[in-house]
KOLVO-79602 format. One record per atom (N, C-alpha, C, O): residue in three letters; x negated, z, y. Coordinates in steps of 0.05 Angstrom, whole numbers, padded with zeros to 5 digits, always signed. Layout:
% KOLVO-79602
ALAXZY...
END
This chain:
% KOLVO-79602
MET+00850-00765-00215MET+00847-00768-00186MET+00823-00786-00180MET+00802-00782-00192THR+00826-00804-00162THR+00804-00822-00155THR+00783-00806-00139THR+00789-00793-00120PRO+00758-00807-00148PRO+00737-00794-00133PRO+00732-00807-00106PRO+00736-00831-00103THR+00724-00791-00087THR+00717-00801-00060THR+00687-00800-00057THR+00675-00779-00062LEU+00675-00822-00048LEU+00646-00824-00044LEU+00641-00831-00014LEU+00648-00853-00006VAL+00630-00812+00000VAL+00621-00817+00028VAL+00592-00825+00027VAL+00576-00813+00012PHE+00585-00845+00042PHE+00557-00854+00041PHE+00546-00861+00069PHE+00561-00866+00088ASP+00520-00860+00070ASP+00505-00867+00095ASP+00478-00877+00087ASP+00466-00868+00067ILE+00467-00895+00103ILE+00440-00904+00097ILE+00422-00900+00121ILE+00431-00898+00144GLU+00396-00899+00116GLU+00376-00899+00137GLU+00357-00923+00132GLU+00351-00929+00109THR+00348-00936+00153THR+00333-00960+00150THR+00309-00960+00169THR+00308-00946+00189VAL+00290-00977+00163VAL+00266-00983+00180VAL+00263-01013+00181VAL+00275-01027+00165PRO+00247-01023+00200PRO+00243-01052+00200PRO+00230-01062+00174PRO+00213-01049+00163ASP+00239-01085+00165ASP+00228-01097+00141ASP+00201-01111+00148ASP+00201-01135+00155ILE+00180-01096+00147ILE+00154-01107+00155ILE+00145-01130+00138ILE+00135-01150+00148ALA+00148-01128+00111ALA+00141-01149+00093ALA+00157-01175+00099ALA+00146-01197+00099GLY+00182-01171+00104GLY+00199-01194+00111GLY+00191-01207+00137GLY+00191-01232+00140LEU+00184-01191+00157LEU+00176-01201+00183LEU+00149-01216+00180LEU+00145-01237+00194ARG+00132-01207+00163ARG+00106-01221+00158ARG+00112-01249+00147ARG+00100-01269+00155ILE+00131-01251+00128ILE+00138-01277+00116ILE+00150-01295+00137ILE+00142-01318+00140LEU+00169-01285+00153LEU+00183-01303+00172LEU+00166-01312+00195LEU+00171-01333+00206HIS+00146-01296+00202HIS+00129-01302+00225HIS+00101-01311+00217HIS+00084-01315+00234GLY+00096-01313+00191GLY+00070-01323+00182GLY+00047-01304+00189GLY+00025-01314+00196LEU+00051-01278+00187LEU+00031-01258+00194LEU+00017-01248+00169LEU+00030-01242+00149ASP-00009-01245+00171ASP-00024-01235+00148ASP-00030-01205+00151ASP-00021-01192+00170GLU-00046-01194+00133GLU-00051-01165+00133GLU-00070-01156+00156GLU-00074-01132+00160ASN-00081-01176+00170ASN-00098-01168+00193ASN-00082-01157+00216ASN-00092-01143+00233VAL-00056-01163+00216VAL-00038-01151+00236VAL-00026-01126+00224VAL-00013-01127+00202SER-00029-01104+00237SER-00020-01078+00226SER+00011-01077+00226SER+00024-01092+00240ASP+00021-01059+00209ASP+00050-01055+00208ASP+00062-01048+00235ASP+00083-01058+00243VAL+00048-01031+00250VAL+00057-01023+00276VAL+00059-01047+00295VAL+00078-01050+00310GLU+00038-01064+00294GLU+00038-01088+00311GLU+00060-01108+00303GLU+00072-01120+00320VAL+00065-01111+00277VAL+00087-01128+00268VAL+00113-01118+00278VAL+00130-01134+00289ALA+00118-01092+00276ALA+00143-01080+00285ALA+00146-01083+00315ALA+00168-01091+00325GLU+00125-01078+00330GLU+00127-01080+00359GLU+00132-01108+00369GLU+00147-01113+00387MET+00120-01128+00355MET+00125-01156+00362MET+00155-01162+00358MET+00167-01175+00374ALA+00166-01153+00335ALA+00194-01158+00329ALA+00212-01144+00349ALA+00232-01155+00357PHE+00205-01119+00356PHE+00221-01104+00376PHE+00221-01119+00403PHE+00242-01121+00415GLN+00198-01129+00411GLN+00197-01143+00437GLN+00214-01168+00436GLN+00228-01175+00456GLN+00213-01183+00414GLN+00230-01207+00412GLN+00259-01200+00413GLN+00275-01214+00426ARG+00267-01178+00400ARG+00295-01170+00400ARG+00304-01162+00428ARG+00326-01168+00437ARG+00286-01148+00442ARG+00293-01139+00470ARG+00298-01164+00487ARG+00316-01164+00504GLN+00282-01184+00484GLN+00285-01209+00500GLN+00311-01223+00494GLN+00324-01234+00512ILE+00320-01221+00469ILE+00344-01235+00461ILE+00369-01219+00466ILE+00389-01229+00476THR+00368-01193+00460THR+00393-01176+00460THR+00391-01153+00480THR+00412-01141+00486GLY+00368-01147+00491GLY+00365-01124+00509GLY+00360-01098+00494GLY+00358-01077+00506SER+00360-01100+00467SER+00356-01076+00450SER+00335-01083+00429SER+00332-01107+00422ASP+00321-01063+00418ASP+00302-01068+00397ASP+00314-01064+00369ASP+00300-01063+00349PHE+00341-01063+00368PHE+00355-01060+00343PHE+00352-01085+00326PHE+00361-01107+00335MET+00341-01083+00302MET+00336-01106+00286MET+00361-01117+00273MET+00380-01102+00268PRO+00362-01143+00267PRO+00386-01154+00254PRO+00388-01142+00226PRO+00369-01133+00214HIS+00413-01143+00215HIS+00419-01129+00191HIS+00401-01137+00167HIS+00393-01120+00152HIS+00395-01163+00165HIS+00380-01172+00142HIS+00351-01164+00143HIS+00336-01166+00123LEU+00342-01154+00166LEU+00314-01145+00169LEU+00312-01114+00171LEU+00293-01103+00180GLN+00334-01101+00162GLN+00334-01071+00160GLN+00328-01063+00131GLN+00344-01068+00113ARG+00305-01051+00127ARG+00298-01042+00100ARG+00309-01014+00094ARG+00304-00996+00110VAL+00323-01011+00073VAL+00336-00986+00066VAL+00315-00966+00055VAL+00302-00973+00035VAL+00313-00943+00067VAL+00294-00922+00057VAL+00309-00897+00047VAL+00296-00880+00034ALA+00334-00895+00052ALA+00350-00872+00042ALA+00379-00879+00040ALA+00390-00893+00058ILE+00392-00871+00019ILE+00421-00872+00016ILE+00430-00845+00008ILE+00422-00835-00013SER+00447-00832+00024SER+00457-00806+00018SER+00487-00807+00014SER+00501-00823+00025CYS+00497-00789-00004CYS+00525-00790-00012CYS+00537-00762-00013CYS+00523-00742-00019VAL+00563-00760-00008VAL+00579-00737-00015VAL+00599-00748-00036VAL+00613-00768-00032LEU+00600-00734-00059LEU+00620-00741-00079LEU+00640-00718-00081LEU+00632-00695-00086ARG+00665-00724-00077ARG+00687-00704-00078ARG+00706-00712-00100ARG+00719-00733-00098GLU+00706-00697-00122GLU+00723-00703-00145GLU+00734-00678-00157GLU+00718-00660-00164GLY+00760-00676-00160GLY+00772-00652-00171GLY+00765-00627-00154GLY+00771-00626-00130ASP+00753-00607-00167ASP+00745-00583-00153ASP+00716-00584-00145ASP+00705-00564-00135ASN+00703-00607-00148ASN+00674-00608-00144ASN+00667-00623-00118ASN+00679-00642-00110PHE+00646-00612-00105PHE+00635-00624-00081PHE+00605-00625-00086PHE+00591-00606-00092LYS+00594-00649-00082LYS+00565-00653-00086LYS+00554-00670-00064LYS+00566-00690-00056VAL+00530-00663-00054VAL+00516-00679-00034VAL+00488-00684-00043VAL+00475-00665-00052TRP+00478-00708-00041TRP+00451-00714-00051TRP+00442-00741-00040TRP+00458-00756-00029SER+00416-00747-00043SER+00405-00773-00036SER+00398-00787-00062SER+00387-00775-00080LEU+00404-00813-00063LEU+00400-00828-00088LEU+00370-00831-00094LEU+00354-00835-00076GLY+00364-00830-00120GLY+00337-00836-00129GLY+00316-00816-00120GLY+00322-00794-00110GLU+00291-00824-00125GLU+00268-00808-00117GLU+00255-00820-00092GLU+00260-00843-00086MET+00238-00805-00079MET+00226-00814-00054MET+00208-00838-00057MET+00204-00854-00039ASP+00197-00842-00082ASP+00179-00864-00086ASP+00194-00888-00099ASP+00181-00908-00106ASP+00220-00887-00101ASP+00235-00909-00112ASP+00235-00932-00092ASP+00236-00928-00068ASP+00234-00957-00102ASP+00235-00980-00084ASP+00263-00985-00074ASP+00282-00974-00084GLU+00265-01002-00054GLU+00290-01007-00041GLU+00311-01019-00060GLU+00334-01010-00060GLY+00303-01038-00076GLY+00321-01050-00095GLY+00333-01030-00114GLY+00357-01032-00120SER+00317-01011-00123SER+00327-00991-00142SER+00348-00973-00129SER+00368-00966-00141LEU+00343-00965-00103LEU+00362-00948-00089LEU+00389-00963-00086LEU+00410-00951-00091ILE+00388-00988-00078ILE+00413-01003-00074ILE+00427-01007-00100ILE+00452-01005-00101GLN+00412-01013-00122GLN+00425-01016-00148GLN+00439-00991-00157GLN+00461-00992-00168ARG+00426-00968-00152ARG+00438-00942-00159ARG+00465-00939-00145ARG+00485-00930-00157PHE+00466-00946-00119PHE+00490-00943-00104PHE+00513-00960-00116PHE+00535-00949-00121PHE+00507-00985-00122PHE+00528-01002-00132PHE+00534-00996-00162PHE+00557-01001-00171ASP+00515-00985-00177ASP+00521-00976-00204ASP+00542-00954-00204ASP+00560-00954-00221GLY+00541-00936-00184GLY+00561-00915-00182GLY+00588-00926-00177GLY+00608-00916-00188ILE+00590-00947-00161ILE+00616-00960-00156ILE+00626-00973-00181ILE+00650-00971-00187ASP+00609-00987-00195ASP+00617-01001-00220ASP+00627-00980-00240ASP+00646-00986-00255LYS+00615-00957-00241LYS+00622-00937-00261LYS+00647-00922-00254LYS+00664-00917-00272TYR+00651-00914-00228TYR+00672-00895-00221TYR+00695-00908-00204TYR+00716-00896-00202THR+00690-00931-00193THR+00710-00944-00174THR+00720-00923-00154THR+00744-00918-00154PRO+00703-00911-00139PRO+00712-00889-00121PRO+00725-00900-00095PRO+00723-00924-00089GLN+00739-00883-00081GLN+00746-00888-00054GLN+00721-00885-00037GLN+00709-00863-00037LEU+00713-00906-00023LEU+00690-00905-00006LEU+00698-00897+00023LEU+00718-00906+00033VAL+00682-00879+00035VAL+00687-00871+00062VAL+00661-00873+00077VAL+00640-00864+00067SER+00662-00883+00101SER+00637-00886+00118SER+00644-00883+00147SER+00667-00883+00155TRP+00623-00880+00163TRP+00626-00881+00192TRP+00610-00906+00201TRP+00585-00905+00201ASN+00624-00927+00209ASN+00612-00953+00216ASN+00599-00967+00192ASN+00581-00983+00194GLY+00609-00960+00168GLY+00599-00974+00144GLY+00605-01003+00143GLY+00590-01019+00133GLY+00628-01011+00155GLY+00635-01039+00156GLY+00618-01055+00176GLY+00614-01079+00172GLY+00609-01041+00196GLY+00594-01055+00217GLY+00564-01055+00212GLY+00549-01072+00222PHE+00555-01035+00197PHE+00526-01033+00192PHE+00518-01029+00163PHE+00506-01047+00151ASP+00525-01006+00151ASP+00514-00999+00125ASP+00520-01020+00104ASP+00502-01029+00090LEU+00545-01028+00101LEU+00551-01047+00079LEU+00539-01075+00084LEU+00528-01087+00065PRO+00540-01087+00108PRO+00526-01112+00112PRO+00496-01110+00106PRO+00485-01129+00094VAL+00483-01088+00113VAL+00455-01085+00106VAL+00452-01085+00076VAL+00434-01098+00065LEU+00469-01069+00062LEU+00467-01068+00033LEU+00473-01095+00020LEU+00462-01101-00001HIS+00491-01110+00032HIS+00497-01137+00022HIS+00472-01155+00023HIS+00463-01166+00003TYR+00460-01156+00046TYR+00436-01174+00050TYR+00413-01164+00033TYR+00400-01180+00020ARG+00407-01138+00035ARG+00384-01128+00020ARG+00388-01129-00010ARG+00369-01133-00025GLY+00413-01124-00019GLY+00419-01127-00047GLY+00415-01156-00057GLY+00405-01160-00079LEU+00423-01175-00040LEU+00420-01203-00047LEU+00390-01210-00049LEU+00382-01224-00068ILE+00374-01200-00031ILE+00345-01204-00031ILE+00333-01194-00057ILE+00315-01206-00069HIS+00342-01171-00066HIS+00330-01157-00089HIS+00344-01164-00116HIS+00336-01154-00137GLY+00364-01182-00116GLY+00377-01189-00140GLY+00394-01167-00153GLY+00396-01165-00177VAL+00406-01151-00135VAL+00423-01129-00145VAL+00449-01140-00156VAL+00459-01161-00146GLN+00460-01127-00177GLN+00486-01135-00188GLN+00507-01114-00183GLN+00501-01090-00185CYS+00531-01122-00175CYS+00552-01104-00167CYS+00579-01117-00170CYS+00593-01122-00150ALA+00587-01123-00194ALA+00611-01139-00199ALA+00636-01124-00189ALA+00654-01137-00177ARG+00639-01099-00195ARG+00663-01084-00187ARG+00666-01084-00157ARG+00689-01088-00147TYR+00645-01080-00143TYR+00646-01079-00114TYR+00657-01105-00102TYR+00673-01105-00083TRP+00648-01128-00113TRP+00655-01154-00102TRP+00681-01165-00114TRP+00690-01187-00106ASP+00694-01150-00131ASP+00720-01160-00143ASP+00741-01161-00121ASP+00747-01140-00109MET+00753-01184-00117MET+00774-01187-00098MET+00800-01197-00111MET+00816-01211-00099GLY+00803-01190-00137GLY+00827-01197-00151GLY+00823-01216-00174GLY+00841-01222-00189GLU+00798-01226-00177GLU+00793-01245-00198GLU+00794-01232-00226GLU+00804-01244-00245ASP+00784-01207-00228ASP+00783-01193-00254ASP+00804-01171-00256ASP+00814-01165-00278ASP+00811-01160-00234ASP+00831-01138-00233ASP+00851-01145-00211ASP+00845-01145-00187ARG+00876-01151-00219ARG+00896-01161-00199ARG+00901-01140-00177ARG+00907-01147-00155GLU+00898-01114-00184GLU+00902-01093-00164GLU+00883-01097-00141GLU+00890-01090-00118PHE+00859-01108-00146PHE+00839-01111-00125PHE+00846-01134-00106PHE+00834-01137-00085LYS+00866-01151-00113LYS+00874-01172-00095LYS+00887-01160-00070LYS+00884-01171-00048TRP+00900-01137-00073TRP+00915-01124-00051TRP+00900-01100-00040TRP+00909-01090-00019ASN+00879-01091-00053ASN+00864-01068-00043ASN+00836-01069-00054ASN+00832-01061-00077ASN+00817-01079-00039ASN+00790-01082-00049ASN+00770-01070-00029ASN+00777-01061-00008TYR+00744-01071-00036TYR+00724-01060-00019TYR+00716-01078+00004TYR+00703-01069+00023ILE+00723-01103+00002ILE+00712-01123+00021ILE+00730-01126+00046ILE+00719-01128+00068SER+00756-01127+00042SER+00774-01134+00064SER+00775-01111+00084SER+00776-01087+00077ARG+00774-01117+00110ARG+00772-01098+00131ARG+00796-01078+00131ARG+00792-01054+00136TYR+00820-01088+00126TYR+00844-01072+00130TYR+00853-01059+00103TYR+00875-01048+00103HIS+00838-01061+00082HIS+00844-01047+00058HIS+00831-01020+00058HIS+00812-01015+00073MET+00841-01002+00041MET+00833-00974+00043MET+00813-00966+00021MET+00803-00943+00021ARG+00806-00984+00003ARG+00787-00976-00019ARG+00760-00970-00007ARG+00746-00953-00017HIS+00753-00984+00015HIS+00732-00974+00032HIS+00744-00968+00059HIS+00755-00986+00072LEU+00742-00943+00068LEU+00753-00935+00094LEU+00730-00930+00113LEU+00715-00911+00110ASP+00727-00948+00132ASP+00708-00944+00154ASP+00723-00928+00175ASP+00739-00939+00190LEU+00718-00902+00175LEU+00734-00884+00191LEU+00731-00889+00221LEU+00751-00888+00236MET+00707-00896+00230MET+00703-00903+00258MET+00720-00927+00266MET+00733-00927+00286ASP+00719-00948+00249ASP+00734-00972+00255ASP+00764-00967+00256ASP+00777-00978+00273LEU+00774-00952+00237LEU+00803-00946+00236LEU+00812-00930+00261LEU+00831-00937+00274LEU+00797-00908+00267LEU+00805-00892+00290LEU+00804-00907+00316LEU+00819-00901+00335ALA+00786-00927+00317ALA+00784-00944+00342ALA+00804-00967+00342ALA+00803-00984+00360MET+00822-00967+00322MET+00842-00988+00319MET+00828-01016+00317MET+00838-01036+00328TYR+00806-01016+00303TYR+00792-01041+00297TYR+00783-01056+00322TYR+00782-01081+00322THR+00777-01042+00343THR+00765-01054+00367THR+00740-01039+00375THR+00741-01015+00379GLY+00718-01053+00377GLY+00693-01040+00384GLY+00693-01026+00411GLY+00677-01008+00415ARG+00711-01034+00428ARG+00712-01021+00455ARG+00719-00991+00453ARG+00713-00976+00471ALA+00731-00983+00431ALA+00740-00956+00428ALA+00723-00939+00409ALA+00730-00916+00403ASN+00702-00951+00398ASN+00685-00936+00379ASN+00674-00911+00391ASN+00667-00909+00415ALA+00672-00890+00375ALA+00661-00864+00383ALA+00637-00858+00365ALA+00638-00863+00341PRO+00616-00846+00376PRO+00593-00837+00359PRO+00601-00814+00341PRO+00615-00796+00350LEU+00592-00815+00317LEU+00597-00793+00298LEU+00587-00766+00309LEU+00601-00746+00307ASP+00564-00766+00321ASP+00552-00741+00331ASP+00570-00729+00352ASP+00575-00704+00352ASP+00580-00745+00371ASP+00597-00735+00392ASP+00623-00723+00380ASP+00631-00700+00386LEU+00636-00738+00363LEU+00662-00730+00352LEU+00659-00705+00335LEU+00675-00687+00337ALA+00638-00704+00319ALA+00633-00680+00302ALA+00630-00655+00320ALA+00642-00635+00314LYS+00613-00657+00340LYS+00609-00634+00357LYS+00634-00626+00372LYS+00639-00602+00376LEU+00650-00645+00381LEU+00675-00639+00394LEU+00695-00625+00376LEU+00712-00610+00385MET+00692-00629+00350MET+00708-00616+00330MET+00697-00589+00321MET+00709-00575+00305GLY+00674-00581+00332GLY+00662-00556+00324GLY+00643-00558+00300GLY+00635-00538+00289LEU+00636-00582+00292LEU+00618-00587+00270LEU+00589-00589+00281LEU+00585-00592+00305PRO+00569-00587+00263PRO+00541-00587+00273PRO+00533-00613+00286PRO+00516-00612+00304GLY+00543-00636+00277GLY+00533-00661+00287GLY+00505-00666+00276GLY+00497-00654+00256LYS+00491-00684+00289LYS+00464-00692+00279LYS+00444-00670+00282LYS+00444-00656+00302LEU+00427-00666+00262LEU+00407-00646+00262LEU+00380-00658+00255LEU+00378-00675+00237GLY+00359-00649+00269GLY+00332-00657+00262GLY+00323-00682+00275GLY+00300-00683+00285MET+00339-00703+00274MET+00332-00729+00287MET+00357-00745+00290MET+00379-00737+00282ASP+00353-00769+00302ASP+00375-00788+00302ASP+00364-00815+00293ASP+00340-00818+00287GLY+00381-00835+00291GLY+00373-00861+00279GLY+00350-00874+00294GLY+00334-00888+00281SER+00348-00869+00320SER+00326-00882+00335SER+00299-00870+00329SER+00278-00882+00336GLN+00298-00847+00315GLN+00273-00834+00309GLN+00264-00838+00280GLN+00243-00829+00272VAL+00280-00853+00264VAL+00274-00856+00236VAL+00248-00872+00231VAL+00232-00865+00214TRP+00244-00894+00247TRP+00220-00910+00243TRP+00195-00894+00248TRP+00176-00896+00233GLU+00195-00878+00269GLU+00171-00862+00275GLU+00167-00841+00253GLU+00144-00837+00245ALA+00188-00828+00244ALA+00186-00809+00223ALA+00175-00822+00197ALA+00159-00810+00183TYR+00185-00846+00191TYR+00176-00860+00167TYR+00146-00867+00169TYR+00132-00864+00149GLN+00137-00875+00192GLN+00108-00881+00195GLN+00091-00857+00190GLN+00068-00859+00181GLN+00102-00833+00197GLN+00087-00808+00193GLN+00090-00797+00165GLN+00081-00775+00160GLY+00104-00811+00147GLY+00107-00802+00120GLY+00128-00780+00116GLY+00126-00765+00097ARG+00147-00778+00135ARG+00166-00756+00134ARG+00192-00765+00121ARG+00214-00761+00132LEU+00190-00778+00098LEU+00213-00788+00084LEU+00233-00766+00076LEU+00257-00770+00076SER+00222-00744+00068SER+00240-00722+00060SER+00258-00713+00083SER+00281-00707+00079GLU+00247-00713+00107GLU+00263-00706+00131GLU+00284-00727+00136GLU+00306-00720+00145ILE+00277-00752+00132ILE+00297-00774+00136ILE+00320-00770+00116ILE+00343-00773+00124ARG+00313-00764+00091ARG+00334-00760+00071ARG+00352-00736+00078ARG+00376-00737+00075ASN+00339-00715+00087ASN+00354-00691+00096ASN+00373-00698+00119ASN+00396-00689+00119TYR+00363-00712+00138TYR+00379-00720+00161TYR+00403-00737+00152TYR+00425-00734+00161CYS+00398-00756+00134CYS+00419-00773+00123CYS+00440-00757+00109CYS+00464-00762+00111GLU+00432-00737+00094GLU+00451-00719+00080GLU+00468-00704+00099GLU+00492-00701+00094THR+00457-00694+00121THR+00474-00679+00140THR+00494-00698+00153THR+00516-00690+00159ASP+00487-00723+00156ASP+00505-00743+00167ASP+00529-00747+00149ASP+00552-00749+00158VAL+00524-00749+00123VAL+00547-00754+00105VAL+00565-00729+00103VAL+00589-00732+00099VAL+00554-00705+00105VAL+00571-00682+00105VAL+00588-00681+00131VAL+00612-00674+00130ASN+00576-00687+00154ASN+00592-00689+00178ASN+00614-00709+00174ASN+00637-00704+00182THR+00608-00732+00162THR+00628-00753+00158THR+00651-00743+00140THR+00674-00748+00145TRP+00643-00729+00118TRP+00664-00718+00101TRP+00682-00699+00115TRP+00706-00700+00111LEU+00671-00682+00132LEU+00687-00662+00146LEU+00705-00675+00167LEU+00727-00666+00171VAL+00695-00696+00180VAL+00713-00711+00198VAL+00735-00724+00183VAL+00758-00725+00192TYR+00728-00735+00160TYR+00748-00748+00143TYR+00769-00728+00133TYR+00793-00734+00133ALA+00761-00704+00126ALA+00780-00683+00118ALA+00799-00676+00141ALA+00823-00672+00136ARG+00788-00674+00165ARG+00806-00669+00188ARG+00825-00692+00192ARG+00849-00688+00199PHE+00816-00717+00188PHE+00833-00740+00190PHE+00855-00739+00169PHE+00878-00745+00174GLN+00848-00730+00144GLN+00868-00728+00123GLN+00889-00707+00131GLN+00912-00709+00123MET+00881-00686+00145MET+00901-00666+00155MET+00918-00679+00176MET+00942-00674+00176MET+00906-00694+00194MET+00921-00707+00216MET+00943-00725+00205MET+00965-00727+00216ARG+00936-00740+00183ARG+00956-00759+00172ARG+00974-00747+00151ARG+00990-00761+00139GLY+00972-00720+00147GLY+00990-00707+00129GLY+00983-00706+00100GLY+00999-00696+00084VAL+00959-00716+00093VAL+00951-00715+00065VAL+00942-00687+00057VAL+00948-00678+00035LEU+00929-00673+00076LEU+00922-00645+00072LEU+00939-00628+00091LEU+00943-00635+00114SER+00948-00605+00080SER+00961-00585+00098SER+00939-00571+00113SER+00915-00574+00107ARG+00947-00556+00133ARG+00926-00541+00149ARG+00911-00521+00131ARG+00887-00518+00133ASP+00926-00508+00113ASP+00913-00489+00094ASP+00894-00504+00075ASP+00872-00494+00069ALA+00902-00527+00066ALA+00885-00542+00048ALA+00860-00552+00062ALA+00839-00552+00050TYR+00863-00559+00087TYR+00839-00567+00103TYR+00820-00544+00106TYR+00796-00547+00103LYS+00830-00520+00112LYS+00813-00496+00115LYS+00799-00490+00088LYS+00776-00482+00088LYS+00813-00493+00066LYS+00801-00489+00040LYS+00779-00509+00034LYS+00759-00503+00022GLU+00783-00534+00044GLU+00763-00554+00041GLU+00737-00546+00056GLU+00715-00549+00045CYS+00740-00536+00080CYS+00717-00527+00095CYS+00703-00504+00081CYS+00679-00503+00080GLU+00719-00486+00070GLU+00707-00463+00055GLU+00692-00472+00031GLU+00671-00462+00025LEU+00703-00492+00017LEU+00689-00503-00006LEU+00662-00515+00002LEU+00641-00510-00011VAL+00662-00531+00023VAL+00637-00543+00033VAL+00617-00522+00040VAL+00593-00523+00033ARG+00625-00501+00055ARG+00607-00480+00063ARG+00595-00466+00038ARG+00571-00461+00037CYS+00612-00461+00019CYS+00603-00447-00006CYS+00583-00464-00021CYS+00562-00454-00029GLU+00588-00490-00024GLU+00570-00507-00040GLU+00544-00512-00025GLU+00523-00512-00038LEU+00545-00515+00001LEU+00520-00518+00016LEU+00503-00493+00015LEU+00479-00494+00013GLY+00517-00470+00017GLY+00502-00444+00015GLY+00488-00441-00011GLY+00466-00429-00012LYS+00499-00451-00033LYS+00487-00449-00059LYS+00461-00465-00061LYS+00443-00458-00076LEU+00459-00486-00045LEU+00435-00503-00046LEU+00410-00489-00035LEU+00388-00495-00043ASN+00415-00470-00016ASN+00393-00454-00006ASN+00369-00470+00003ASN+00346-00464-00005LEU+00374-00491+00018LEU+00352-00508+00028LEU+00352-00506+00059LEU+00373-00502+00071PRO+00329-00509+00071PRO+00327-00505+00100PRO+00346-00522+00117PRO+00358-00512+00136HIS+00350-00547+00109HIS+00367-00564+00126HIS+00396-00555+00123HIS+00412-00559+00142TRP+00404-00544+00100TRP+00431-00535+00098TRP+00435-00507+00111TRP+00456-00501+00121GLN+00414-00491+00111GLN+00415-00466+00125GLN+00419-00472+00155GLN+00434-00458+00169GLN+00404-00492+00165GLN+00407-00499+00193GLN+00435-00510+00199GLN+00447-00504+00220PHE+00445-00526+00181PHE+00472-00538+00184PHE+00493-00516+00185PHE+00510-00516+00203LEU+00491-00497+00167LEU+00511-00475+00166LEU+00509-00457+00191LEU+00529-00448+00201ALA+00484-00453+00200ALA+00480-00436+00224ALA+00493-00449+00249ALA+00501-00436+00267ALA+00493-00476+00249ALA+00504-00491+00271ALA+00534-00496+00269ALA+00546-00510+00286TRP+00546-00486+00248TRP+00575-00491+00242TRP+00590-00465+00242TRP+00593-00453+00221PRO+00600-00457+00265PRO+00616-00433+00267PRO+00642-00435+00251PRO+00652-00457+00248VAL+00652-00413+00242VAL+00678-00413+00227VAL+00700-00426+00244VAL+00718-00439+00232THR+00699-00424+00270THR+00719-00436+00287THR+00718-00466+00286THR+00736-00480+00295GLY+00697-00477+00274GLY+00695-00506+00270GLY+00715-00517+00250GLY+00717-00542+00247CYS+00730-00500+00237CYS+00752-00508+00220CYS+00778-00502+00233CYS+00799-00508+00221
END
C-alpha cells in the first residue's frame, strides 16, 4: 500500500535574503529589516505577506499513514538549518514515493519549498520526475495541478478556483475537530523572535493532524472509506496521540469531542 504523507510548513521572513536584496548591513536590526519589508509589501499588495521566495522555512511537520501505523512529527532538530530541513523532506519522497496531501500546498508550501530548495542546492529527483525516468509519472506526478500524487485538498474542494477556498481552521471546527491551537500563521514571526520554536513546531504538528482528519472525512465522502472505517481512523488517531503524552496533544484531544467523528 502506498504510504500517505501529510505535510505543512511554517515560515518567517528571510532576513538574510532581504539584507542581500536591499544592501543592508548588520547595523540594521532584524526587526527593522522585517518591518521595512512589511511596509513595502503593504504598499504594493495591501498585505505584509512576503513573497514565496523570501519565506524562510523554520518548521516542516508531517503525518505518515502507512498500513496500521500513524505517526506525526516535525522534521529534524530545532537547531537544523533550513536547507537540511528541506532536504529531509524531499529525501523522504525519494525513498518512499508517498501520496502527498496538503491544505494549500500547491499555492504556498510547495512553491516555498521549490524556491528555498533551489537556493540551498537541495536535490529531489523523484519529486521532479514528470515521466522522464518513470513513465507512470507522465500521467500522475507531484507537479501537475490535476494529478493526485500530490493532493492539495483545499484546491480540489474549491474546484480549483480561489474564490471558493476555505480556511482549514474554519472547516476543521465546523467538522467538530480542534482546528488551530496555540497560535496561527500570523503569529509565527513574533513567536520566532521570542525563541519559541518548539511552540511553532507543535502548532505545525496540530495543523497536519487537522489536515489528515479532514482528508479522512473526504475519503469517506468519496467512498474510499466506509463510515465504520472512518470512525476507526479517528479512534486510531486518538489512541496514537494519547500515547505521545505531550501537552499540545493533550490540549488537542481535550478540544476534540468524540462527536467530532
